[in-house]
C-alpha positions, 0 to 999 in steps of 0.5 A: 655668549649664551649662544656658545655656552648654552649648547655646550652645557646642555650637550646640544652639539653632535660632539662636545667641543674641546677647550680650544674650539670652545675658546675660538667659538667664544672669541668668534661670537664676541668679535662678530657681536662687536662688529654688529654693535659698531655697524648699528652705531653707524646707522644711528639717528645722528648719522641717518635721520630717517628711520626707514633709511637707517633700518633699511641700511642696517638690514642691508648691511646685515644681509650682505655680511651674512651672504658674503660668501655666496656673493663672493663666489658669484662674482667673476674671478677678477672682481672677487677682491671686492668681497673684502668691502663686505663686513666679514661675518661670513668668514667667521661663520664659515670658519666656525662651521668648518673648524675641524678642517680650518687651518691656523690662518683661517682661524686667525682671519676669521677672528681678526677680520671682524675686529679690524672692520669694527675698529675701522667703523669705530674710527670712522664714527668717532672722527665724524662725531668729533667733527660734529661736536666741534 
């Protein structure tokens, strides 16, 4: 929240965003933070008992998520569909960075994909924890 509100209040952007852009930015930051929360839950000590493995897994996931666009571009065309397996933070970052040129579908995808992946991660976590509890 602070990463979106602070620059707007102190006029730190090249231009002031309009209300729609501000709301999309807030939503984008919230969805990516929710995705980050769910990813971090998947690397808790209940699931990954060794600290070095959970830290490494979390850092690798974060790196793949941010570098996804470069990874997707470097894949052969026939394999680019595999980029959907990467956490989609890079899609939201690209949408927010190029908001003025983004169309409605790109904006919706940039906001929806992190929510979808967070939902899938939460379902996986809850199902697995439910098995461990009972």
